[in-house]
C-alpha positions as CSV (number, residue, x, y, z in Angstrom):
1,M,-33.7,8.2,-8.1
2,P,-30.0,7.4,-7.3
3,S,-28.5,4.4,-8.9
4,S,-27.3,1.6,-6.7
5,E,-24.4,0.9,-9.1
6,F,-21.1,2.4,-8.1
7,T,-19.8,4.9,-10.6
8,P,-16.0,5.2,-10.8
9,P,-14.5,8.7,-10.5
10,P,-13.3,10.4,-13.7
11,R,-10.0,9.2,-15.0
12,F,-7.2,11.8,-15.2
13,D,-4.9,9.6,-17.3
14,D,-6.9,10.1,-20.5
15,Q,-5.2,13.3,-21.5
16,P,-2.7,12.3,-24.2
17,E,-1.5,15.8,-24.7
18,L,0.1,15.8,-21.3
19,G,1.6,12.3,-21.4
20,E,0.7,9.0,-19.8
21,I,0.2,8.2,-16.1
22,K,0.9,4.6,-15.3
23,I,0.5,2.9,-11.9
24,N,2.9,0.1,-11.1
25,H,1.2,-3.1,-10.0
26,T,3.2,-3.1,-6.8
27,V,1.5,0.2,-5.8
28,V,-1.9,-1.3,-6.5
29,A,-0.9,-4.4,-4.4
30,S,0.0,-2.1,-1.5
31,I,-3.4,-0.4,-1.8
32,V,-5.0,-3.9,-1.7
33,R,-3.1,-5.0,1.3
34,L,-3.9,-1.9,3.3
35,A,-7.6,-2.0,2.4
36,A,-7.8,-5.7,3.4
37,M,-6.0,-5.1,6.7
38,Q,-8.7,-2.5,7.7
39,I,-11.4,-5.2,7.8
40,P,-12.1,-6.7,11.2
41,G,-11.2,-10.4,11.2
42,V,-8.3,-10.1,8.8
43,A,-5.1,-11.2,10.6
44,G,-2.8,-10.8,7.6
45,V,-2.3,-10.7,3.9
46,G,-0.2,-13.3,2.2
47,G,0.3,-16.9,3.1
48,G,3.1,-16.3,5.7
49,I,5.5,-19.2,5.7
50,V,3.9,-20.7,2.6
51,D,4.8,-17.6,0.6
52,G,8.3,-17.5,2.1
53,I,9.0,-21.1,1.1
54,S,7.6,-20.8,-2.4
55,E,9.8,-17.7,-3.0
56,L,12.8,-19.9,-2.3
57,F,11.9,-22.3,-5.2
58,T,10.3,-20.0,-7.7
59,K,11.1,-16.6,-9.2
60,R,8.5,-14.2,-8.0
61,R,6.7,-12.3,-10.8
62,E,6.5,-8.6,-10.6
63,S,2.7,-8.9,-10.5
64,D,2.8,-11.2,-7.5
65,H,3.7,-9.2,-4.5
66,R,3.4,-10.6,-0.9
67,G,0.1,-12.5,-1.3
68,V,-1.4,-10.1,-3.9
69,K,-1.5,-10.6,-7.6
70,V,-2.6,-7.8,-9.9
71,S,-3.3,-8.0,-13.6
72,E,-5.3,-6.1,-16.1
73,T,-8.0,-7.0,-18.6
74,E,-8.1,-5.9,-22.2
75,Q,-10.8,-3.5,-21.1
76,D,-8.2,-1.8,-18.8
77,S,-9.7,-3.0,-15.6
78,Y,-7.8,-4.6,-12.7
79,V,-8.1,-8.3,-11.8
80,I,-7.0,-8.9,-8.2
81,E,-6.2,-12.0,-6.3
82,L,-5.3,-11.8,-2.6
83,R,-4.5,-14.4,0.0
84,I,-5.5,-13.7,3.5
85,V,-5.2,-15.2,7.0
86,I,-8.2,-14.6,9.2
87,N,-8.5,-14.5,13.0
88,Y,-10.0,-17.6,14.6
89,G,-13.7,-17.0,15.3
90,S,-14.3,-14.7,12.4
91,E,-17.0,-15.6,9.9
92,I,-15.0,-16.6,6.8
93,G,-17.6,-15.8,4.2
94,K,-18.6,-12.4,5.6
95,T,-15.0,-11.4,6.2
96,A,-14.0,-12.4,2.6
97,Y,-16.9,-10.5,1.2
98,E,-16.1,-7.4,3.2
99,V,-12.5,-7.6,1.9
100,Q,-13.7,-7.8,-1.7
101,V,-15.9,-4.7,-1.3
102,A,-13.3,-2.7,0.5
103,V,-10.5,-3.6,-1.9
104,R,-12.6,-2.8,-5.0
105,K,-13.8,0.5,-3.5
106,Q,-10.3,1.6,-2.4
107,V,-8.5,0.7,-5.7
108,I,-11.2,2.5,-7.8
109,A,-11.0,5.5,-5.5
110,M,-7.2,5.8,-5.6
111,T,-6.4,4.8,-9.2
112,G,-9.5,5.8,-11.1
113,K,-9.5,2.4,-12.9
114,D,-12.3,-0.2,-12.6
115,V,-11.8,-3.5,-10.8
116,A,-13.3,-6.4,-12.8
117,K,-12.7,-9.0,-10.1
118,V,-11.4,-9.5,-6.6
119,D,-10.7,-13.1,-5.7
120,V,-10.0,-13.8,-2.0
121,I,-8.3,-17.0,-1.0
122,I,-8.3,-17.9,2.7
123,E,-4.8,-19.2,3.4
124,G,-5.2,-19.9,7.1
125,V,-6.6,-19.1,10.4
126,R,-4.6,-17.4,13.1
127,L,-5.3,-18.7,16.6
128,P,-5.2,-16.5,19.7
129,G,-1.6,-16.4,20.8
130,D,-0.1,-16.7,17.3
131,L,2.5,-14.1,16.2
132,G,1.7,-11.1,18.3
133,A,-1.8,-11.9,19.4
134,T,-2.5,-12.0,23.1
135,Q,-0.8,-15.0,24.8
136,E,-3.4,-17.4,26.2
137,K,-3.0,-20.9,27.5
138,A,-4.8,-23.7,25.8
139,S,-6.7,-24.4,29.1
140,D,-8.1,-20.8,28.9
141,L,-9.4,-21.5,25.4
142,W,-10.6,-25.0,26.1
143,P,-11.4,-25.3,29.8
144,D,-12.4,-29.0,29.6
145,A,-9.4,-30.1,27.5
146,P,-7.1,-32.7,29.0
147,A,-3.7,-31.4,30.1
148,T,-0.9,-32.0,27.7
149,D,2.0,-31.2,30.1
């Protein structure tokens, strides 16, 4: 009977006679961002303006790359934290869970290393009409809303 537990692929970096293979955390962060953006309901990765402002006042660590933090445990597994913005109307819990599953699966598949934890932080909600979404008037979204003009 097949096991329901996901088995990571064999690691090819365990061959000391050939040398070491190391994956930069910025590469892992890119994998995380791409995997998260494939999930319906995710509008963006990173806090947008909040990340931009915080970068002005703090020196960004190498492990903190545009809304994604990657670190490793003593057991050589990744610990990932990512900040996402979701589209208005998306179910937050379901979307965040799907992001966790997709990120874990893609990082394991591409790096061969286990992922101990994927923390998802919801940084915001993108309304229709924000930054490239379809432009709609407030009266189209809220037909009974009083006019603000």
